[in-house]
C-alpha positions as CSV (number, residue, x, y, z in Angstrom):
1,X,0.0,0.0,0.0
2,X,3.0,2.3,0.3
3,X,2.9,2.7,-3.5
4,X,-0.7,4.0,-3.3
5,X,-0.9,7.8,-3.9
6,X,-0.7,9.5,-0.5
7,X,-3.9,11.6,-1.1
8,X,-5.9,8.3,-1.5
9,X,-4.5,6.8,1.7
10,X,-5.2,10.0,3.6
11,X,-8.7,10.5,2.3
12,X,-10.1,6.9,2.3
13,X,-7.9,4.4,3.9
14,X,-6.5,6.2,7.0
15,X,-10.0,6.7,8.6
16,X,-10.8,3.0,8.0
17,X,-7.4,1.9,9.5
18,X,-8.0,4.0,12.6
19,X,-11.5,2.7,13.0
20,X,-10.4,-0.9,12.6
21,X,-7.4,-0.4,14.9
22,X,-9.8,0.9,17.6
23,X,-12.0,-2.2,17.2
24,X,-9.1,-4.6,17.4
25,X,-6.7,-3.1,19.9
26,X,-5.9,-6.6,21.2
27,X,-4.5,-7.5,17.8
28,X,-2.9,-4.3,16.5
29,X,-0.9,-6.2,13.9
30,X,-4.0,-7.3,12.0
31,X,-6.1,-4.7,10.2
32,X,-9.1,-5.6,8.1
33,X,-10.5,-2.9,5.8
34,X,-13.8,-3.0,4.0
35,X,-13.6,-0.4,1.2
36,X,-16.3,-2.0,-1.0
37,X,-18.3,1.2,-0.7
38,X,-15.4,3.1,-2.3
39,X,-14.0,0.7,-4.9
40,X,-15.7,-2.4,-6.4
41,X,-14.1,-5.7,-5.6
42,X,-13.0,-6.5,-9.2
43,X,-11.5,-3.1,-9.6
44,X,-9.7,-3.3,-6.3
45,X,-8.3,-6.7,-7.2
46,X,-6.8,-5.2,-10.4
47,X,-5.4,-2.2,-8.5
48,X,-3.8,-4.4,-5.9
49,X,-2.1,-6.4,-8.7
50,X,-1.0,-3.2,-10.4
51,X,0.4,-1.7,-7.2
52,X,2.4,-4.8,-6.6
53,X,3.8,-5.7,-10.1
54,X,2.8,-2.8,-12.4
55,X,0.6,-5.0,-14.6
56,X,-3.1,-5.7,-15.0
57,X,-4.4,-9.3,-15.6
58,X,-6.7,-10.6,-18.2
59,X,-9.1,-13.5,-17.3
60,X,-7.4,-15.8,-19.8
61,X,-9.2,-18.8,-18.2
62,X,-12.5,-17.6,-19.5
63,X,-13.0,-19.6,-22.7
64,X,-15.9,-17.5,-23.9
65,X,-13.7,-14.3,-23.8
66,X,-10.7,-16.0,-25.4
67,X,-12.7,-17.7,-28.2
68,X,-13.9,-14.3,-29.5
69,X,-10.3,-13.4,-30.2
70,X,-9.1,-16.7,-31.7
71,X,-10.5,-16.2,-35.2
72,X,-7.5,-15.9,-37.6
73,X,-5.0,-15.9,-34.7
74,X,-2.9,-18.4,-33.0
75,X,-3.4,-18.9,-29.2
76,X,-0.5,-16.6,-28.2
77,X,-1.7,-13.8,-30.5
78,X,-5.3,-14.2,-29.3
79,X,-4.2,-14.1,-25.6
80,X,-2.2,-10.9,-26.4
81,X,-5.2,-9.3,-28.1
82,X,-7.4,-10.2,-25.2
83,X,-4.9,-8.8,-22.7
84,X,-4.7,-5.5,-24.5
85,X,-8.5,-5.2,-24.7
86,X,-9.0,-6.1,-21.1
87,X,-6.2,-3.7,-19.9
88,X,-7.8,-0.8,-22.0
89,X,-11.2,-1.4,-20.4
90,X,-9.6,-1.6,-16.9
91,X,-7.8,1.7,-17.4
92,X,-11.0,3.3,-18.5
93,X,-12.8,2.0,-15.5
94,X,-10.1,3.2,-13.1
95,X,-9.9,6.6,-14.9
96,X,-13.7,7.0,-14.3
97,X,-13.3,6.0,-10.6
98,X,-10.4,8.5,-10.2
99,X,-12.7,11.2,-11.5
100,X,-15.5,10.1,-9.2
101,X,-13.3,9.9,-6.1
102,X,-11.2,13.0,-7.1
103,X,-8.0,11.1,-6.2
104,X,-5.2,9.5,-8.2
105,X,-5.1,5.7,-8.0
106,X,-2.4,4.9,-10.5
107,X,1.0,6.5,-10.1
108,X,2.0,9.0,-12.9
109,X,5.0,7.6,-14.9
110,X,8.4,8.9,-14.0
111,X,8.9,12.5,-15.2
112,X,5.7,12.3,-17.0
113,X,7.2,9.9,-19.5
114,X,5.1,7.4,-21.5
115,X,5.9,4.4,-23.6
116,X,5.5,0.6,-23.1
117,X,7.8,0.5,-20.1
118,X,6.4,3.6,-18.3
119,X,4.5,1.6,-15.7
120,X,7.4,-0.7,-15.0
121,X,9.8,2.2,-14.7
122,X,7.5,3.9,-12.3
123,X,7.1,0.7,-10.3
124,X,10.9,0.4,-10.0
125,X,11.2,4.1,-9.1
126,X,8.6,3.7,-6.3
127,X,10.3,0.6,-4.8
128,X,13.6,2.5,-4.7
129,X,11.9,5.5,-3.2
130,X,10.4,3.3,-0.5
131,X,13.9,2.3,0.6
132,X,15.5,5.8,0.2
133,X,12.7,7.6,2.1
134,X,12.3,4.7,4.6
135,X,8.6,4.3,3.8
136,X,7.1,1.4,5.8
137,X,10.5,-0.2,6.4
138,X,10.4,-3.1,8.8
139,X,14.1,-4.2,9.0
140,X,17.5,-2.6,9.3
141,X,20.6,-4.1,7.5
142,X,23.7,-3.0,9.4
143,X,27.5,-3.2,9.0
144,X,29.2,-3.6,12.4
145,X,32.9,-3.1,13.0
146,X,34.9,-4.7,15.8
147,X,38.2,-2.7,16.3
148,X,40.9,-4.7,18.0
149,X,38.7,-6.9,20.2
150,X,36.8,-3.9,21.6
151,X,33.0,-3.6,21.8
152,X,31.0,-3.7,18.6
153,X,30.4,-0.3,17.1
154,X,27.7,0.5,14.6
155,X,29.3,1.6,11.4
156,X,26.3,2.1,9.0
157,X,22.7,1.0,8.7
158,X,20.2,0.8,5.9
159,X,16.4,0.6,6.5
160,X,14.8,-1.9,4.1
161,X,11.8,-4.2,3.7
162,X,11.7,-7.9,4.6
163,X,9.5,-8.8,1.7
164,X,11.9,-7.3,-0.9
165,X,15.0,-8.9,0.6
166,X,13.4,-12.3,1.1
167,X,11.9,-12.4,-2.4
168,X,15.1,-11.3,-4.1
169,X,17.7,-13.1,-2.1
170,X,18.0,-16.8,-0.9
171,X,20.3,-15.6,1.8
172,X,17.8,-13.2,3.3
173,X,15.0,-15.7,2.7
174,X,16.8,-18.1,5.0
175,X,17.4,-15.3,7.5
176,X,13.7,-14.1,7.7
177,X,11.7,-17.2,6.8
178,X,13.6,-20.0,8.7
179,X,14.8,-20.5,12.3
180,X,17.5,-17.8,12.2
181,X,17.6,-15.5,15.2
182,X,17.0,-12.5,12.9
183,X,13.7,-13.9,11.9
184,X,12.1,-12.5,15.0
185,X,14.2,-9.3,15.1
186,X,14.2,-6.1,13.2
187,X,17.9,-6.0,12.3
188,X,20.5,-8.0,10.3
189,X,24.2,-7.6,10.8
190,X,26.7,-8.0,7.9
191,X,30.5,-8.5,8.4
192,X,32.5,-5.3,7.9
193,X,35.4,-7.2,6.3
194,X,33.2,-8.1,3.3
195,X,30.8,-5.2,3.2
196,X,31.4,-1.5,2.8
197,X,28.6,1.0,3.1
198,X,28.8,1.7,-0.6
199,X,28.8,-2.0,-1.6
200,X,25.8,-2.8,0.7
201,X,23.9,0.1,-0.8
202,X,24.6,-1.0,-4.3
203,X,23.4,-4.5,-3.5
204,X,20.3,-3.3,-1.8
205,X,19.4,-1.0,-4.7
206,X,19.9,-4.0,-7.1
207,X,17.3,-6.0,-5.1
208,X,14.9,-3.1,-5.5
209,X,15.6,-2.1,-9.1
210,X,17.4,-5.0,-10.9
211,X,20.1,-2.4,-11.8
212,X,23.7,-1.6,-10.6
213,X,23.3,2.0,-9.3
214,X,26.8,3.3,-8.4
215,X,27.2,6.5,-6.4
216,X,28.6,9.4,-8.5
217,X,32.3,10.2,-8.4
218,X,33.1,13.5,-6.8
219,X,36.1,15.0,-8.4
220,X,38.7,16.4,-6.0
221,X,39.6,19.6,-7.9
222,X,40.3,18.1,-11.3
223,X,40.4,20.9,-13.8
224,X,37.8,21.1,-16.5
225,X,40.6,21.3,-19.0
226,X,41.6,17.8,-18.2
227,X,38.4,15.7,-18.8
228,X,40.4,12.6,-19.7
229,X,41.9,12.6,-16.2
230,X,38.5,13.1,-14.6
231,X,37.1,10.2,-16.6
232,X,40.0,8.0,-15.7
233,X,39.5,8.8,-12.0
234,X,35.8,8.0,-12.4
235,X,36.6,4.6,-13.9
236,X,39.0,3.8,-11.0
237,X,36.3,4.8,-8.6
238,X,33.7,2.5,-10.3
239,X,36.1,-0.4,-10.5
240,X,36.9,-0.2,-6.8
241,X,33.2,-0.2,-5.9
242,X,32.4,-3.1,-8.3
243,X,35.2,-5.2,-7.0
244,X,33.9,-4.8,-3.4
245,X,30.4,-5.5,-4.6
246,X,31.5,-8.7,-6.3
247,X,32.9,-10.2,-3.1
248,X,29.9,-9.1,-1.0
249,X,27.4,-10.4,-3.5
250,X,29.2,-13.7,-3.7
251,X,29.0,-14.0,0.1
252,X,25.2,-13.7,-0.3
253,X,25.1,-16.3,-3.0
254,X,24.3,-14.0,-5.9
255,X,27.0,-15.1,-8.4
256,X,24.5,-15.7,-11.2
257,X,22.9,-12.3,-10.8
258,X,24.7,-9.5,-9.2
259,X,28.2,-10.9,-9.7
260,X,27.6,-11.4,-13.4
261,X,26.2,-7.9,-13.7
262,X,29.3,-6.6,-12.1
263,X,31.5,-8.5,-14.5
264,X,29.6,-7.1,-17.5
265,X,29.9,-3.6,-16.0
266,X,33.7,-4.1,-15.6
267,X,34.0,-5.2,-19.2
268,X,32.2,-2.1,-20.4
269,X,34.5,0.2,-18.3
270,X,37.6,-1.6,-19.7
271,X,36.4,-1.6,-23.3
272,X,35.7,-5.3,-23.3
273,X,39.4,-6.0,-22.5
274,X,40.2,-5.5,-26.2
275,X,41.7,-2.0,-26.0
276,X,45.3,-0.7,-25.7
277,X,44.4,2.9,-24.9
278,X,46.0,4.8,-22.0
279,X,43.0,4.4,-19.7
280,X,42.9,0.7,-20.1
281,X,46.6,0.4,-19.5
282,X,46.2,2.3,-16.2
283,X,43.3,0.1,-15.2
284,X,45.0,-3.2,-16.1
285,X,46.9,-3.8,-12.8
286,X,43.7,-3.4,-10.8
287,X,41.8,-5.9,-13.0
288,X,44.8,-8.4,-12.9
289,X,44.7,-8.3,-9.1
290,X,41.0,-8.9,-9.1
291,X,41.3,-11.8,-11.6
292,X,44.0,-13.5,-9.4
293,X,42.0,-12.9,-6.2
294,X,38.8,-14.4,-7.7
295,X,40.4,-17.1,-10.0
296,X,38.1,-19.8,-8.8
297,X,35.0,-17.9,-10.0
298,X,36.4,-16.2,-13.1
299,X,39.2,-18.5,-14.2
300,X,39.2,-17.1,-17.8
301,X,39.4,-13.4,-16.8
302,X,43.2,-13.2,-16.5
303,X,43.7,-14.8,-19.9
304,X,41.1,-12.4,-21.3
């Protein structure tokens, strides 16, 4: 529900939540809402699906509906045709409901952009915003440092959502959905020798967006007249982060996802390891060291 436009939550759902909470004070964790007087059941079902995955569903199990689209089409094309028609009708119904309620039910695409991926892009943007703005976060992922046998000191923490971490990562699924101690707590501790704050943030953002989002490089006084030096420093910065992310993601068991994405990004930075330019020559020692350190995972990288 965090993705639902705030004006709708404030106007219709907040009073119901308060009312239900007052009725069920003995069970504050369970809230039942009856908003059938506001939104029809079928429309609400489609909205819930859209708020979760940025898609509407067509009733493809309805043979009568599907049969009307089969003429002259194979089953796949007929299903696609039906999906498009159903989605168009759903959007019209929701648009009429938005006008009736005077609230926005479907998030506006990022920066007002359109296109076939607008809803998916907005969905990804909303998920990232939920983490960045700590909306409805229910767990904290922390890096703890133990200096020279002293007491544990908190180094950095990132609020997050159990359902995202558990659905995206087998490691976190085992933490939250099995008999781990953290399953009943609101925090997870990661080892500081494997995780830096930047690496952890990149990994968490990947869980939310399916993308490697690296923090921007802040140039330390490089002159604008030397853009090649600034770009080289930026590449060094990105490689350092990616190499740290690779080790941390491997610890979490994400070699086939995050680690491979890291390797692809490294290849792009180093011109696919087929270049003899000055930049690639400077970056080569760092990549050779990385290849040696991770030979058991990327045995062909040094040869490349």
